[in-house]
Steps between C-alpha positions, in 0.01 A plus 500: 500500500396136503687390190849519355376518141564830321235702319486830319338786691228686308596834339848510654707476180711814557531464879821617669633478856254251652467467878262312732231626735561401864239222480631376160150538354603779262794576278573870446687626195531799270391538139622825344393768751249291697557302819262202491408194700358168389337223701710189438182289519386668177337808356620820335753738657377805692676833472620629839642835392682694231874518557756759386690312234528123503497321833773260599460244776317572822401378843147458633470525878240325719329836568433547127777753438687443175851635448645492149774639284405727208730589213409869498802690630296729725333210684741210542305346791120515527252394768136414425311552826130508420450282192253271682261790566526608135405150380184500714360812328 
């Protein structure tokens, strides 16, 4: 980010649990049962996957693996391994 000025991210009104991509280009967050990412330079969010319940905060590793907390009791910790391949389809 080249500026310290704040701005509203497009279509992220109900976002919860935001966390950064390793390169700080994207911000990941959950909206209802969707894990999404948004380019901080602009543009609409992209859905990465459907999550069981509402996602809490997460961590995005340099290899593309995302680990996040979901509120569903059966799946308290979830790993997204292949979301990049799904986005290329």
